[in-house]
Backbone as CSV, one residue per row, in Angstrom:
resi,resn,N_x,N_y,N_z,CA_x,CA_y,CA_z,C_x,C_y,C_z
1,MET,64.447,-11.356,-287.578,65.649,-11.492,-286.752,66.701,-12.257,-287.531
2,ALA,67.757,-11.616,-287.924,68.811,-12.278,-288.683,69.989,-12.577,-287.777
3,GLY,70.791,-13.523,-288.198,71.988,-13.852,-287.445,71.855,-15.076,-286.575
4,ILE,70.734,-15.810,-286.669,70.581,-17.046,-285.911,71.434,-18.126,-286.550
5,LEU,72.094,-18.895,-285.734,72.900,-20.019,-286.213,72.146,-21.305,-285.923
6,PHE,71.709,-21.992,-286.968,71.012,-23.270,-286.832,72.007,-24.407,-287.074
7,ILE,72.129,-25.289,-286.095,73.013,-26.445,-286.205,72.156,-27.678,-286.487
8,ILE,72.457,-28.380,-287.570,71.717,-29.590,-287.932,72.679,-30.777,-287.905
9,SER,72.338,-31.802,-287.120,73.165,-33.009,-287.057,72.291,-34.247,-287.215
10,ALA,72.897,-35.319,-287.711,72.176,-36.585,-287.870,73.165,-37.692,-288.186
11,PRO,72.847,-38.913,-287.812,73.702,-40.037,-288.213,73.686,-40.204,-289.727
12,SER,74.758,-40.733,-290.254,74.831,-41.012,-291.686,73.683,-41.933,-292.080
13,GLY,72.932,-41.561,-293.141,71.816,-42.376,-293.595,70.474,-41.944,-293.049
14,SER,70.435,-40.804,-292.349,69.179,-40.337,-291.755,68.333,-39.507,-292.711
15,GLY,68.844,-39.243,-293.900,68.099,-38.445,-294.864,68.213,-36.956,-294.615
16,LYS,69.272,-36.576,-293.924,69.449,-35.174,-293.545,69.558,-34.252,-294.756
17,SER,70.360,-34.631,-295.735,70.587,-33.754,-296.894,69.294,-33.461,-297.639
18,THR,68.460,-34.493,-297.835,67.186,-34.315,-298.528,66.268,-33.405,-297.726
19,LEU,66.228,-33.617,-296.416,65.380,-32.806,-295.546,65.816,-31.348,-295.552
20,VAL,67.098,-31.111,-295.432,67.615,-29.733,-295.429,67.299,-29.039,-296.751
21,ALA,67.447,-29.770,-297.851,67.152,-29.197,-299.163,65.685,-28.780,-299.258
22,GLN,64.786,-29.607,-298.711,63.365,-29.287,-298.730,63.068,-28.027,-297.913
23,VAL,63.664,-27.964,-296.724,63.405,-26.825,-295.840,63.899,-25.528,-296.461
24,ARG,65.017,-25.586,-297.142,65.579,-24.375,-297.738,64.673,-23.790,-298.821
25,THR,63.799,-24.613,-299.406,62.864,-24.097,-300.407,61.661,-23.429,-299.745
26,LEU,61.475,-23.671,-298.453,60.291,-23.156,-297.747,60.592,-22.014,-296.780
27,VAL,61.832,-21.914,-296.348,62.202,-20.887,-295.367,63.145,-19.890,-296.021
28,GLU,62.710,-18.633,-296.105,63.537,-17.603,-296.721,64.589,-17.095,-295.733
29,GLY,65.621,-16.455,-296.279,66.631,-15.832,-295.440,67.584,-16.794,-294.772
30,LEU,67.763,-17.962,-295.390,68.689,-18.955,-294.855,69.918,-19.048,-295.749
31,GLU,71.064,-18.878,-295.157,72.319,-19.075,-295.877,72.856,-20.443,-295.466
32,PHE,73.197,-21.265,-296.447,73.688,-22.618,-296.146,75.209,-22.621,-296.149
33,SER,75.779,-23.078,-295.063,77.239,-23.138,-294.955,77.752,-24.409,-295.629
34,ILE,78.601,-24.235,-296.613,79.184,-25.383,-297.306,80.484,-25.760,-296.604
35,SER,80.507,-26.960,-296.064,81.665,-27.405,-295.295,82.833,-27.785,-296.200
36,TYR,84.008,-27.797,-295.595,85.201,-28.310,-296.253,85.395,-29.767,-295.851
37,THR,85.887,-30.578,-296.746,86.184,-31.971,-296.418,87.359,-32.488,-297.244
38,THR,88.030,-33.477,-296.670,89.147,-34.103,-297.386,88.715,-35.406,-298.057
39,ARG,87.449,-35.803,-297.880,87.013,-37.033,-298.544,86.749,-36.773,-300.022
40,SER,86.683,-37.848,-300.785,86.441,-37.725,-302.227,84.956,-37.498,-302.500
41,PRO,84.622,-36.826,-303.609,83.213,-36.624,-303.961,82.505,-37.954,-304.203
42,ARG,81.214,-38.012,-303.858,80.411,-39.204,-304.099,79.417,-38.938,-305.221
43,GLY,79.242,-39.906,-306.082,78.224,-39.806,-307.116,78.313,-38.524,-307.909
44,SER,77.237,-37.726,-307.859,77.162,-36.486,-308.643,77.581,-35.254,-307.841
45,GLU,78.180,-35.450,-306.677,78.605,-34.299,-305.862,79.589,-33.430,-306.632
46,THR,79.443,-32.131,-306.439,80.273,-31.157,-307.140,80.964,-30.246,-306.141
47,ASP,82.217,-29.936,-306.400,82.959,-29.041,-305.512,82.272,-27.682,-305.450
48,GLY,82.049,-27.201,-304.226,81.403,-25.912,-304.044,79.897,-25.988,-303.940
49,ARG,79.325,-27.164,-304.164,77.871,-27.330,-304.027,77.556,-28.117,-302.745
50,GLU,77.949,-29.398,-302.683,77.744,-30.170,-301.458,78.840,-29.875,-300.430
51,TYR,80.075,-29.819,-300.913,81.239,-29.547,-300.066,82.280,-28.779,-300.859
52,HIS,83.207,-28.173,-300.113,84.449,-27.710,-300.712,85.439,-28.860,-300.505
53,PHE,85.765,-29.547,-301.568,86.680,-30.680,-301.470,88.118,-30.169,-301.531
54,THR,88.916,-30.576,-300.571,90.285,-30.073,-300.498,91.226,-31.170,-300.034
55,SER,92.507,-30.905,-300.108,93.511,-31.890,-299.697,93.689,-31.879,-298.187
56,ARG,94.225,-32.957,-297.678,94.497,-33.042,-296.250,95.509,-31.969,-295.831
57,GLU,96.484,-31.730,-296.683,97.518,-30.737,-296.390,96.916,-29.337,-296.267
58,ASN,96.013,-28.990,-297.193,95.409,-27.658,-297.153,94.478,-27.520,-295.954
59,PHE,93.761,-28.600,-295.630,92.865,-28.562,-294.484,93.657,-28.312,-293.205
60,GLU,94.779,-28.999,-293.061,95.600,-28.835,-291.862,96.219,-27.437,-291.803
61,ARG,96.484,-26.848,-292.973,96.974,-25.462,-293.000,95.894,-24.528,-292.484
62,MET,94.628,-24.790,-292.870,93.514,-23.958,-292.426,93.280,-24.104,-290.917
63,ILE,93.477,-25.312,-290.401,93.361,-25.522,-288.952,94.399,-24.661,-288.232
64,ALA,95.623,-24.751,-288.697,96.723,-24.013,-288.060,96.491,-22.505,-288.121
65,ALA,95.829,-22.051,-289.173,95.582,-20.619,-289.350,94.333,-20.142,-288.599
66,GLY,93.627,-21.068,-287.938,92.428,-20.704,-287.187,91.259,-20.305,-288.061
67,GLU,91.160,-20.902,-289.249,90.122,-20.504,-290.194,88.791,-21.223,-290.003
68,PHE,88.743,-22.206,-289.083,87.519,-22.978,-288.914,86.755,-22.587,-287.662
69,LEU,85.429,-22.503,-287.804,84.551,-22.345,-286.658,84.518,-23.653,-285.881
70,GLU,84.560,-24.755,-286.601,84.641,-26.084,-286.011,85.255,-27.013,-287.046
71,TRP,85.837,-28.099,-286.561,86.332,-29.129,-287.462,86.429,-30.441,-286.701
72,ALA,86.387,-31.540,-287.440,86.470,-32.854,-286.816,87.002,-33.852,-287.838
73,GLU,87.498,-34.966,-287.332,87.924,-36.062,-288.200,86.928,-37.199,-288.020
74,VAL,86.294,-37.619,-289.119,85.258,-38.646,-289.092,85.584,-39.717,-290.119
75,PHE,85.695,-40.967,-289.645,86.019,-42.079,-290.539,87.256,-41.801,-291.395
76,GLY,88.251,-41.153,-290.789,89.523,-40.942,-291.468,89.597,-39.717,-292.352
77,ASN,88.506,-38.938,-292.414,88.505,-37.721,-293.226,88.171,-36.508,-292.375
78,TYR,88.747,-35.359,-292.737,88.451,-34.113,-292.041,87.186,-33.471,-292.606
79,TYR,86.420,-32.840,-291.712,85.268,-32.026,-292.085,85.347,-30.741,-291.261
80,GLY,85.036,-29.601,-291.858,85.116,-28.365,-291.096,84.281,-27.250,-291.688
81,THR,83.917,-26.300,-290.821,83.126,-25.129,-291.219,83.985,-23.884,-291.111
82,ALA,84.168,-23.192,-292.207,84.982,-21.972,-292.208,84.234,-20.831,-291.525
83,ARG,84.957,-20.012,-290.783,84.362,-18.874,-290.085,83.733,-17.868,-291.051
84,THR,84.251,-17.811,-292.258,83.775,-16.815,-293.219,82.292,-16.980,-293.537
85,GLY,81.770,-18.228,-293.438,80.359,-18.467,-293.740,79.437,-17.708,-292.801
86,LEU,79.746,-17.739,-291.508,78.936,-17.047,-290.516,79.048,-15.532,-290.690
87,GLU,80.246,-15.068,-290.960,80.460,-13.633,-291.151,79.681,-13.123,-292.360
88,TYR,79.685,-13.912,-293.439,78.976,-13.509,-294.655,77.466,-13.487,-294.421
89,ALA,76.934,-14.497,-293.716,75.495,-14.560,-293.463,75.039,-13.361,-292.650
90,ARG,75.778,-13.032,-291.620,75.410,-11.895,-290.774,75.445,-10.583,-291.557
91,ALA,76.478,-10.441,-292.390,76.595,-9.221,-293.190,75.452,-9.104,-294.192
92,SER,74.896,-10.260,-294.603,73.805,-10.283,-295.578,72.436,-10.218,-294.915
93,GLY,72.404,-10.187,-293.575,71.136,-10.145,-292.862,70.388,-11.457,-292.904
94,LYS,71.111,-12.560,-292.957,70.484,-13.875,-293.037,70.879,-14.738,-291.840
95,ASP,70.133,-15.830,-291.666,70.496,-16.844,-290.688,71.372,-17.876,-291.384
96,LEU,72.215,-18.552,-290.606,73.125,-19.541,-291.186,72.738,-20.936,-290.736
97,LEU,72.708,-21.859,-291.682,72.395,-23.254,-291.401,73.669,-24.078,-291.532
98,LEU,74.066,-24.714,-290.427,75.243,-25.570,-290.425,74.821,-27.030,-290.429
99,ASP,75.247,-27.765,-291.409,74.986,-29.202,-291.508,76.269,-29.898,-291.063
100,ILE,76.352,-30.253,-289.767,77.603,-30.783,-289.226,77.361,-31.981,-288.317
101,ASP,78.418,-32.772,-288.105,78.309,-33.956,-287.273,78.342,-33.578,-285.792
102,VAL,78.135,-34.586,-284.950,78.040,-34.353,-283.506,79.316,-33.737,-282.936
103,GLN,80.470,-34.217,-283.383,81.731,-33.663,-282.880,81.816,-32.164,-283.147
104,GLY,81.540,-31.787,-284.387,81.604,-30.375,-284.761,80.539,-29.559,-284.059
105,ALA,79.340,-30.136,-283.919,78.246,-29.422,-283.264,78.596,-29.068,-281.830
106,LYS,79.232,-29.989,-281.136,79.599,-29.728,-279.739,80.586,-28.565,-279.648
107,GLN,81.495,-28.488,-280.598,82.441,-27.370,-280.601,81.706,-26.041,-280.762
108,VAL,80.764,-26.017,-281.706,80.031,-24.774,-281.972,79.132,-24.414,-280.795
109,MET,78.473,-25.400,-280.200,77.595,-25.144,-279.052,78.383,-24.568,-277.883
110,HIS,79.601,-25.050,-277.728,80.449,-24.555,-276.646,80.845,-23.094,-276.896
111,ARG,81.206,-22.796,-278.148,81.644,-21.443,-278.486,80.481,-20.475,-278.652
112,MET,79.324,-21.000,-279.092,78.162,-20.153,-279.353,76.916,-20.791,-278.732
113,PRO,76.766,-20.697,-277.420,75.628,-21.345,-276.744,74.268,-20.839,-277.195
114,GLU,74.231,-19.689,-277.861,72.952,-19.169,-278.345,72.492,-19.858,-279.633
115,ALA,73.339,-20.694,-280.226,72.984,-21.397,-281.458,71.789,-22.324,-281.213
116,VAL,70.978,-22.525,-282.251,69.801,-23.394,-282.169,70.166,-24.755,-282.766
117,SER,70.215,-25.773,-281.923,70.668,-27.095,-282.359,69.488,-28.043,-282.599
118,ILE,69.542,-28.747,-283.726,68.467,-29.663,-284.129,69.093,-31.006,-284.517
119,PHE,68.603,-32.082,-283.911,69.104,-33.426,-284.230,68.028,-34.171,-285.011
120,ILE,68.434,-34.804,-286.111,67.513,-35.572,-286.948,67.758,-37.057,-286.730
121,LEU,66.704,-37.797,-286.392,66.827,-39.227,-286.121,66.196,-40.064,-287.225
122,PRO,66.796,-41.198,-287.563,66.117,-42.163,-288.424,65.032,-42.834,-287.593
123,PRO,63.983,-43.373,-288.207,62.869,-43.925,-287.429,63.166,-45.225,-286.689
124,SER,64.156,-45.984,-287.153,64.474,-47.259,-286.507,65.816,-47.769,-287.018
125,PRO,66.442,-48.700,-286.298,67.697,-49.293,-286.789,67.508,-50.006,-288.120
126,GLN,66.345,-50.622,-288.302,66.088,-51.364,-289.542,66.034,-50.425,-290.748
127,VAL,65.351,-49.300,-290.577,65.261,-48.326,-291.670,66.627,-47.719,-291.944
128,LEU,67.372,-47.425,-290.884,68.711,-46.857,-291.074,69.606,-47.830,-291.826
129,GLU,69.572,-49.106,-291.467,70.404,-50.092,-292.162,70.006,-50.191,-293.630
130,MET,68.711,-50.154,-293.917,68.247,-50.215,-295.310,68.759,-49.011,-296.091
131,ARG,68.689,-47.821,-295.489,69.161,-46.616,-296.173,70.664,-46.671,-296.411
132,LEU,71.402,-47.172,-295.431,72.853,-47.279,-295.581,73.214,-48.268,-296.684
133,ARG,72.462,-49.355,-296.778,72.731,-50.343,-297.842,72.433,-49.755,-299.218
134,HIS,71.337,-49.011,-299.319,70.992,-48.385,-300.599,72.066,-47.368,-301.002
135,ARG,72.549,-46.605,-300.026,73.600,-45.635,-300.327,74.863,-46.345,-300.786
136,SER,75.235,-47.394,-300.089,76.454,-48.129,-300.448,76.347,-48.718,-301.848
137,GLU,75.176,-49.245,-302.167,74.980,-49.819,-303.511,75.050,-48.732,-304.578
138,ALA,74.470,-47.567,-304.298,74.490,-46.458,-305.256,75.908,-45.958,-305.492
139,GLU,76.736,-46.068,-304.461,78.123,-45.609,-304.571,79.060,-46.724,-305.020
140,HIS,78.470,-47.924,-305.251,79.260,-49.100,-305.662,80.377,-49.384,-304.665
141,MET,80.021,-49.241,-303.384,81.018,-49.447,-302.323,80.432,-50.316,-301.213
142,THR,79.615,-51.324,-301.587,78.972,-52.172,-300.596,80.002,-52.876,-299.734
143,SER,79.913,-52.661,-298.436,80.863,-53.262,-297.497,80.157,-53.469,-296.169
144,GLU,80.076,-54.730,-295.734,79.436,-55.025,-294.457,80.158,-54.325,-293.314
145,GLU,81.463,-54.232,-293.425,82.248,-53.585,-292.367,81.886,-52.109,-292.244
146,VAL,81.770,-51.437,-293.391,81.433,-50.012,-293.378,80.017,-49.802,-292.848
147,ILE,79.075,-50.642,-293.278,77.692,-50.509,-292.830,77.596,-50.716,-291.327
148,GLU,78.252,-51.744,-290.817,78.216,-52.011,-289.384,78.877,-50.883,-288.590
149,ARG,79.961,-50.353,-289.127,80.646,-49.250,-288.446,79.741,-48.026,-288.359
150,ARG,79.003,-47.749,-289.437,78.111,-46.597,-289.438,76.912,-46.814,-288.522
151,LEU,76.436,-48.041,-288.401,75.349,-48.334,-287.478,75.800,-48.126,-286.033
152,GLN,76.998,-48.576,-285.717,77.542,-48.385,-284.376,77.754,-46.892,-284.090
153,GLN,78.246,-46.179,-285.101,78.447,-44.732,-284.949,77.116,-44.027,-284.711
154,ALA,76.068,-44.477,-285.403,74.743,-43.883,-285.233,74.262,-44.030,-283.793
155,ARG,74.432,-45.208,-283.226,74.015,-45.418,-281.829,74.781,-44.493,-280.894
156,SER,76.066,-44.331,-281.165,76.885,-43.445,-280.337,76.408,-41.999,-280.450
157,GLU,76.078,-41.579,-281.669,75.620,-40.207,-281.878,74.247,-39.971,-281.258
158,LEU,73.373,-40.975,-281.311,72.042,-40.834,-280.737,72.093,-40.637,-279.222
159,GLU,73.144,-41.082,-278.602,73.309,-40.884,-277.161,73.501,-39.405,-276.816
160,GLN,73.795,-38.587,-277.835,74.038,-37.157,-277.618,72.800,-36.300,-277.870
161,VAL,71.665,-36.928,-278.166,70.462,-36.167,-278.513,70.112,-35.137,-277.442
162,GLY,70.287,-35.500,-276.183,69.943,-34.598,-275.090,70.739,-33.312,-275.063
163,GLU,71.864,-33.274,-275.790,72.678,-32.063,-275.863,72.054,-31.022,-276.805
164,TYR,71.105,-31.468,-277.631,70.479,-30.602,-278.634,69.177,-30.012,-278.089
165,LYS,68.813,-28.849,-278.596,67.585,-28.189,-278.143,66.350,-28.863,-278.719
166,TYR,66.462,-29.293,-279.984,65.340,-29.931,-280.659,65.778,-31.263,-281.278
167,ALA,64.792,-32.143,-281.473,65.042,-33.400,-282.186,63.782,-33.766,-282.953
168,LEU,63.955,-34.269,-284.155,62.805,-34.713,-284.936,63.142,-36.008,-285.656
169,VAL,62.108,-36.807,-285.901,62.280,-38.114,-286.542,61.980,-37.978,-288.026
170,ASN,62.946,-38.360,-288.857,62.764,-38.249,-290.309,62.218,-39.565,-290.844
171,ASP,60.913,-39.733,-290.644,60.215,-40.920,-291.130,59.453,-40.554,-292.399
172,VAL,58.481,-39.664,-292.239,57.731,-39.130,-293.385,58.336,-37.766,-293.708
173,LEU,58.882,-37.618,-294.902,59.622,-36.410,-295.268,58.807,-35.137,-295.093
174,ASP,57.553,-35.140,-295.540,56.727,-33.933,-295.437,56.526,-33.524,-293.978
175,GLN,56.345,-34.501,-293.099,56.161,-34.199,-291.682,57.442,-33.639,-291.066
176,ALA,58.575,-34.277,-291.371,59.861,-33.807,-290.840,60.174,-32.404,-291.353
177,THR,59.849,-32.151,-292.622,60.070,-30.824,-293.201,59.229,-29.776,-292.490
178,ALA,57.977,-30.105,-292.232,57.085,-29.176,-291.540,57.595,-28.890,-290.130
179,GLU,58.124,-29.906,-289.454,58.634,-29.723,-288.102,59.872,-28.831,-288.086
180,MET,60.780,-29.058,-289.024,61.984,-28.229,-289.051,61.634,-26.784,-289.422
181,ARG,60.726,-26.611,-290.351,60.278,-25.262,-290.709,59.669,-24.577,-289.487
182,ALA,58.845,-25.297,-288.735,58.205,-24.729,-287.552,59.251,-24.300,-286.524
183,ILE,60.265,-25.118,-286.324,61.331,-24.781,-285.373,62.025,-23.486,-285.784
184,MET,62.372,-23.378,-287.053,63.100,-22.203,-287.525,62.262,-20.934,-287.405
185,LEU,60.992,-21.021,-287.771,60.119,-19.851,-287.663,59.896,-19.482,-286.197
186,TYR,59.725,-20.489,-285.354,59.522,-20.250,-283.923,60.722,-19.532,-283.320
187,GLU,61.920,-19.958,-283.705,63.132,-19.328,-283.177,63.300,-17.906,-283.702
188,ARG,62.654,-17.601,-284.808,62.674,-16.232,-285.343,61.624,-15.351,-284.681
189,GLY,60.829,-15.937,-283.806,59.831,-15.157,-283.100,58.414,-15.326,-283.601
190,VAL,58.220,-16.162,-284.623,56.871,-16.427,-285.133,56.177,-17.405,-284.179
191,ARG,54.926,-17.147,-283.864,54.188,-18.029,-282.962,52.940,-18.620,-283.611
192,ASP,52.255,-17.839,-284.415,51.006,-18.302,-285.017,51.222,-19.515,-285.917
193,GLY,50.547,-20.601,-285.600,50.543,-21.772,-286.456,51.748,-22.694,-286.335
194,VAL,52.772,-22.304,-285.556,53.964,-23.156,-285.482,54.379,-23.514,-284.054
195,SER,53.838,-22.823,-283.069,54.293,-23.000,-281.687,54.177,-24.443,-281.204
196,ALA,52.989,-25.036,-281.363,52.763,-26.388,-280.837,53.701,-27.397,-281.490
197,MET,53.865,-27.289,-282.814,54.717,-28.237,-283.521,56.172,-28.080,-283.107
198,ALA,56.646,-26.833,-283.016,58.035,-26.594,-282.627,58.296,-27.083,-281.205
199,GLU,57.404,-26.759,-280.286,57.604,-27.133,-278.893,57.535,-28.644,-278.688
200,SER,56.796,-29.346,-279.544,56.707,-30.807,-279.433,58.030,-31.487,-279.794
201,CYS,58.925,-30.738,-280.447,60.222,-31.288,-280.861,61.333,-30.993,-279.858
202,ARG,61.038,-30.270,-278.792,62.060,-29.954,-277.804,62.530,-31.230,-277.117
203,THR,63.818,-31.353,-276.942,64.349,-32.577,-276.325,64.068,-32.624,-274.830
204,ASP,63.876,-31.465,-274.200,63.640,-31.493,-272.755,62.244,-31.993,-272.398
205,THR,61.359,-32.133,-273.405,60.040,-32.705,-273.153,60.012,-34.199,-273.456
206,ARG,61.005,-34.666,-274.226,61.137,-36.089,-274.585,59.778,-36.691,-274.969
207,SER,59.331,-36.357,-276.177,58.032,-36.834,-276.651,58.010,-38.361,-276.721
208,PRO,56.819,-38.975,-276.659,56.723,-40.437,-276.766,57.360,-40.969,-278.049
209,ARG,57.245,-40.215,-279.134,57.814,-40.668,-280.404,59.338,-40.691,-280.334
210,LEU,59.926,-39.634,-279.779,61.374,-39.587,-279.631,61.853,-40.699,-278.711
211,ALA,61.146,-40.901,-277.604,61.527,-41.948,-276.655,61.478,-43.325,-277.304
212,ALA,60.472,-43.559,-278.148,60.326,-44.857,-278.805,61.481,-45.122,-279.780
213,VAL,61.861,-44.092,-280.538,62.961,-44.265,-281.493,64.266,-44.528,-280.748
214,LEU,64.533,-43.793,-279.700,65.757,-44.002,-278.925,65.781,-45.407,-278.325
215,ALA,64.629,-45.864,-277.854,64.555,-47.211,-277.288,64.832,-48.284,-278.335
216,SER,64.416,-48.022,-279.572,64.656,-48.999,-280.638,66.132,-49.144,-280.952
217,PHE,66.901,-48.079,-280.646,68.355,-48.122,-280.813,69.070,-48.505,-279.507
218,GLN,68.265,-48.853,-278.495,68.766,-49.218,-277.174,69.561,-48.072,-276.538
219,VAL,69.010,-46.876,-276.718,69.588,-45.670,-276.114,68.633,-45.181,-275.050
220,ASP,69.111,-44.935,-273.859,68.264,-44.470,-272.757,67.780,-43.045,-273.009
């Protein structure tokens, strides 16, 4: 079954990029949508690989022209998904994976309710803060203000977990990878060997593990 739109969201520092990269090596027929952004490249990021880096002026021109499936402004920078990505995936007989923030995900869910939404959670506030500090140090941009702002943003985003069909905790990478793979195969109609794992990640069942992580962030 081709043409499924998978939406992946997570707070900054949740290890989403690493997890998505792992899953893409295990699940065939996935086209990855490269978002546009007005922020500057970080570290070894390359234009056209992690993001299409563009100017604020060009991004606003694309908004006016209706070229985005979704777009949002996050921490002063624009992020958006071009409609052409979905059109290309469908024409190629593949499913499309969107790596987008909560704001953008809500736009897509509203326009395409059949999309499969997956939220990735960090295991605890302490682990998230450690990951954010390591990222800041790697980028030579250590700032208590930025770290605190991202922690607050994470709590706000975690309050939206119930809007997603699935949620998984990215604590042990191999386990999180197996869960995301199971979800994708299950949504494609595969049942053997993946049903129990995929269904355990549904947000409407609110597993004890998911409830514990949300409680650690003081989210009901």
